[in-house]
C-alpha angles and dihedrals in degrees: 000000000000114000114250114259114243090239090057093047088050091050092052091052090045093052094049090051093046111062092152141014096270094053091043089059090048091052093047089052089056091052091050095045090053086058094051101268118143129205122249132177127240090230091059123092108270120238127190111193122159112266097019116140118194145138137209131198134214122208089345086276105076127057134195118190124189135195106191116219130215092247122069115255088244089063103038104019125217126294106212133183114189130194136147136248103209131087134184117273144103130310121200115240124223115269086022103167116106115182114211139175116313092021093285111157119207127185125235109234139177125217115246116207120328113316123170092252103203092056088070096063123112097002129131103255135180141181132262137160146086128326123196116213133192111274138190091290140358095269095051112052119168123249123216129176122223135192120176103215099206137064107277109160146019135195102225118212121225110259116257089240089072094045111031091176094057092114092050094061130315118203109205132210112218090208099045110026102036103057115119125224116230111171150356116233138170102227145027088246091061092048094051113101090352092147094047090050090053093049092046090052092049092051095036092233135127111271089225089064093061107101101172144329147211102214127170136186119244137184109253095206109108126246107264145179123238140172132082090287097027087254097145134067122215118195144119121254096027082136099097112344092076089062092044089053090049092050097052093040091053092046091049088057097038115139103185104114096178105054125057107245123204136189110199115191110184131191133224099033089137091061099043104282092258099136134094088261095042132097090253091065127081092245095113095038090051092050094049090049091050091050091052093049092043088055091058098268133128133216092281088054089053091054089049091049092052091047089056096043132099131199131203107202105200118198122142125265133214116269119216108271111216092213096051108041091149091068094064137077107265095233106022108052113129120219132214109270094020095108136251117337127233104215118217132183125173091211093057098251083139126044092229120121130167093272096050091042089054090052093053092044089053090051090053091050092048090051089046091236129136123249137189141185132249121202124162122247103262092240093051119078113226130208130240129240143190101302103065091037091055092051087065086068103030126030091220130147116241151135133242112227139157144161118266118257136186120220095016110198093018117129084253122030129191126231138166123254091214092055093052093051090046094051093052091049091051092048089050088052089053089052090051123093107265 
């Protein structure tokens, strides 16, 4: 059996520590800090001195890391890799407890993004996210992260005996069918604030100090390898945390000392990117402008910097599924283990064009890594991703890429170990002086 590559081992640890966007950002911060990056705040005065390594966060769920080069951005441009921290799943609503017959308590949830709903049934689930506590004054509450490290809930499926046609098609109600059970109690009093009591105990705080929360469900089964040679990765949230892991890992090992290199990890891609921490906001454009000005440039220098910049927008692609060949383009269907995918769409759902595709292909060749192309079957509508959304804020050249996955948006997706190693090597090549 082939030994596991260190990048793959790192990914497995990263995925287990990152059950939601907030904790993914926390884990990325740890990777960057181990490489000498320091945290700054967006409300601080920006500096841009050669050799500086720092990161900032937005909303605790987006992260922007910078390695400042010796040349001004106007002269060398920015090298940017973008990815996103969020994945489809379930968010817990306020006042979530619902007491039912026999004292069974279920939690009221709301679907986030577009998960494959039935893959979430009958699994050991738990809770992770962000909790907001009372602070010194109303405008400055305190943020704490929480991850309950044990199975806590499940979403039980209806037995086949009550729905004999379940295997012939099973329409699901997000409000009725997808609610998890969490406890069995003997009274309404015990059910009241059950979730808040749990969170307060986990954080060792007074329940009265909890003002609000962003809590999600997650699958407690660990990320794992499988296959005869351990060639595959099985885990939830590979879309797009595997690309976020690749981006920060490559930046941590970047060797270009001339250009300013950036890893931009946005939030809320799965819901359209239209938030202050999403790719549809000016958060990255503002930061790049501030870096240019802090380095002694003016607005014209910022325009020059953008004209000389390049972005790799990394969001996963669809691997060829051996049971559904008819769903794929006949000549451009990437396979697991075939290398990073260049994503192309004639209707500009991706930012890729021939020039930017050629740049990424050349990076793959320079890194001696394979590459492949993803184009949708012409009768199947595809989605958009970070690249073309970002170009609504910054007129930057770039390419949409990603590693191929099976079962995208399932509670557990499948990826290739070889592809993950290859993507990091190509990103490192991008962050190397050309």
